[in-house]
C-alpha positions in Angstrom: -8.3 16.3 -8.3 -4.6 15.4 -8.8 -1.8 17.2 -7.1 -0.5 20.2 -9.1 3.1 20.1 -10.3 5.1 23.0 -8.8 6.3 25.2 -11.7 10.0 25.7 -12.0 11.4 28.3 -9.7 13.1 30.1 -12.6 10.8 31.3 -15.5 11.8 32.6 -18.8 9.2 35.4 -18.9 7.8 33.7 -22.1 4.5 32.3 -20.9 4.1 29.8 -23.7 7.6 28.4 -23.3 7.2 28.1 -19.5 3.9 26.3 -20.0 5.4 23.9 -22.5 8.2 23.1 -20.1 5.7 22.5 -17.3 3.9 20.0 -19.6 7.1 18.2 -20.4 8.2 17.9 -16.8 4.7 16.6 -15.9 4.5 14.0 -18.6 8.1 13.1 -18.0 7.1 11.8 -14.6 4.5 9.5 -16.1 2.1 9.4 -19.1 -1.0 11.5 -18.8 -4.4 11.9 -20.4 -5.6 15.4 -21.1 -7.7 15.4 -18.0 -4.8 14.2 -15.9 -2.5 16.7 -17.5 -4.8 19.6 -16.6 -5.2 18.3 -13.1 -1.5 18.0 -12.5 -0.5 21.3 -14.1 -3.5 23.5 -13.4 -3.5 24.6 -17.0 -6.8 25.3 -18.8 -8.0 22.3 -20.9 -7.8 24.2 -24.2 -4.3 25.5 -23.4 -3.0 22.1 -22.3 -4.4 20.4 -25.4 -3.0 23.0 -27.8 0.5 22.9 -26.4 0.7 19.1 -25.9 -0.6 18.6 -29.5 2.0 21.0 -30.8 4.8 19.1 -28.9 3.4 15.9 -30.4 3.6 17.3 -33.9 7.3 17.9 -33.3 7.7 14.3 -31.9 8.7 15.7 -28.5 5.6 14.0 -27.2 3.9 10.9 -28.5 0.8 8.8 -27.5 0.6 5.5 -25.7 -1.8 2.8 -26.8 -4.4 4.1 -24.5 -4.1 7.6 -25.8 -2.0 9.2 -23.0 0.8 11.5 -23.9 4.3 10.3 -23.1 7.9 11.4 -24.0 8.5 11.2 -27.8 11.3 10.1 -30.1 13.2 13.4 -30.1 13.8 13.5 -26.4 14.3 9.7 -26.2 17.0 10.0 -28.8 18.8 12.8 -27.0 18.5 10.9 -23.7 20.0 7.8 -25.3 23.1 9.7 -26.5 23.5 11.2 -23.0 23.2 7.7 -21.4 25.8 6.4 -23.8 28.3 9.1 -22.7 27.5 8.4 -19.1 27.9 4.6 -19.4 31.2 5.0 -21.3 32.6 7.2 -18.5 31.2 4.9 -15.8 32.4 1.5 -17.1 36.0 1.5 -15.9 35.0 3.2 -12.6 32.3 0.5 -12.0 34.7 -2.3 -12.8 37.2 -0.9 -10.3 34.5 -0.5 -7.6 33.4 -4.1 -8.2 37.0 -5.4 -7.9 37.5 -3.4 -4.7 34.3 -4.5 -3.0 33.6 -7.9 -4.6 30.0 -6.9 -4.9 27.7 -6.2 -7.9 27.6 -2.6 -9.1 24.8 -0.8 -11.0 24.1 2.6 -12.5 20.6 3.8 -12.5 18.8 6.7 -14.2 15.3 8.1 -13.6 12.5 7.2 -16.1 9.2 8.7 -15.1 8.3 7.2 -11.7 10.8 4.3 -12.0 14.6 3.9 -12.0 16.2 2.0 -14.9 19.5 0.1 -14.8 21.6 1.5 -17.6 24.8 -0.4 -16.7 25.9 -3.2 -14.4 29.1 -5.0 -13.4 28.9 -8.5 -11.8 31.6 -10.5 -10.0 32.8 -13.5 -12.0 32.0 -15.9 -9.1 30.2 -16.0 -5.7 26.7 -15.2 -4.5 25.7 -11.9 -6.2 22.7 -9.6 -6.9 22.1 -9.6 -10.7 20.2 -6.6 -12.1 20.0 -6.9 -15.9 20.6 -3.8 -17.9 17.3 -2.3 -18.9 15.5 -3.4 -15.7 12.8 -1.0 -14.4 12.5 -0.9 -10.7 10.1 1.1 -8.5 11.1 4.2 -6.4 9.3 2.8 -3.3 12.2 0.7 -2.0 15.9 0.4 -2.0 18.9 2.7 -1.5 18.9 4.1 -5.0 15.2 5.0 -4.6 16.1 7.2 -1.7 18.9 8.9 -3.7 16.5 9.6 -6.6 13.9 11.1 -4.3 16.5 13.2 -2.5 17.1 15.0 -5.7 13.7 14.8 -7.4 10.9 17.3 -7.9 8.5 17.9 -5.0 5.7 16.5 -7.2 7.5 13.2 -7.8 8.5 12.9 -4.1 4.9 13.5 -3.1 3.6 10.9 -5.5 6.0 8.2 -4.3 5.5 9.0 -0.6 1.7 8.6 -1.1 2.4 5.0 -2.2 3.7 4.1 1.4 7.3 3.3 0.5 9.6 1.3 2.7 11.3 4.5 3.9 10.4 7.9 5.4 11.0 11.5 4.4 13.6 11.6 7.2 15.5 8.8 5.5 15.4 10.8 2.2 16.7 13.9 4.0 19.4 11.9 5.6 20.5 10.4 2.3 21.0 13.9 0.8 22.8 15.2 3.9 25.3 12.4 4.1 25.7 11.8 0.3 24.7 8.2 0.3 21.9 5.8 1.3 21.7 2.2 2.3 18.9 -0.4 2.4 18.6 -3.9 3.9 15.8 -6.3 2.7 13.7 -3.3 1.4 13.1 -4.3 -2.2 13.9 -8.0 -1.7 14.3 -10.0 1.4 18.0 -11.0 1.9 19.3 -8.2 -0.4 21.2 -5.1 0.8 22.4 -2.1 -1.2 24.3 1.2 -1.0 23.8 4.1 -3.4 25.3 7.6 -4.0 24.4 10.4 -6.4 26.3 11.2 -9.7 26.3 14.8 -11.0 27.2 16.2 -14.5 29.5 19.1 -15.3 26.8 21.6 -14.4 26.3 20.1 -11.0 22.9 18.5 -11.9 22.0 15.1 -10.5 22.0 12.6 -13.4 22.3 9.1 -11.9 22.7 6.9 -8.9 25.7 4.5 -8.5 25.0 1.5 -6.4 26.6 -1.5 -4.8 24.4 -4.5 -3.9 24.7 -8.0 -2.6 23.5 -10.5 0.0 22.4 -8.8 3.2 24.3 -11.4 5.2 27.6 -10.3 3.6 26.9 -6.6 3.9 25.5 -6.5 7.5 25.1 -4.9 9.8 25.4 -1.7 7.8 26.5 -1.5 4.1 27.5 2.1 4.6 30.0 1.2 7.3 31.6 -1.2 4.9 31.7 0.6 1.6 30.3 4.1 1.8 33.8 5.7 1.4 34.6 3.6 -1.6 31.2 4.2 -3.2 31.2 8.0 -2.7 34.8 8.2 -4.0 33.7 6.3 -7.2 30.6 8.5 -7.6 32.8 11.6 -7.2 35.3 10.3 -9.8 32.4 9.6 -12.2 31.0 13.1 -11.7 34.4 14.6 -12.4 34.6 12.6 -15.6 31.4 14.1 -16.8 
């Protein structure tokens, strides 16, 4: 049996709405078949099928080629508008951070069990780490992965930790406590990075802002070099949202 998703701590008192939200959160982490959905949520098969089918009718959910439910066009469209606003606010801040550090700068958002680069700034010259916009990277390695897991649901954290990532739960707790995370040769040998969380106007975690470059240039600790600059930029971006 799969691990049950922990229901939201706050409920509306409207059971059907709370169950629909549980389904959305569960499928938002990764596409699910009916059996997988029932195992993850603990909902009866008939209930899960009825609610997921209703959400599919309204294009909130859709089906993958193999028949699993995944996030549909309505939520994708809303997410795209939000991402556009975020990128617009981030662009000048990322450019200034790149100029200050001389390193590549990326902005990531969560997409299921991956992180997606939604914006990037690269120095005009010199050895750099290029992450094309649209790249999907795992949550099992890298400083940004630690930031995402520091603010993720318990279910997603448990799923990723079961995959034997390159960091520990203590590393995740440390990232949340200090407000940034670093990595050296975790996702790719010779690459180092530093990441910090970005929050919206309601104080909700929405993205990770990162600096990355050759480990040789950022050693021995990326945080000792650029943590203050990165956290200041992430704070500025959060304020702009």
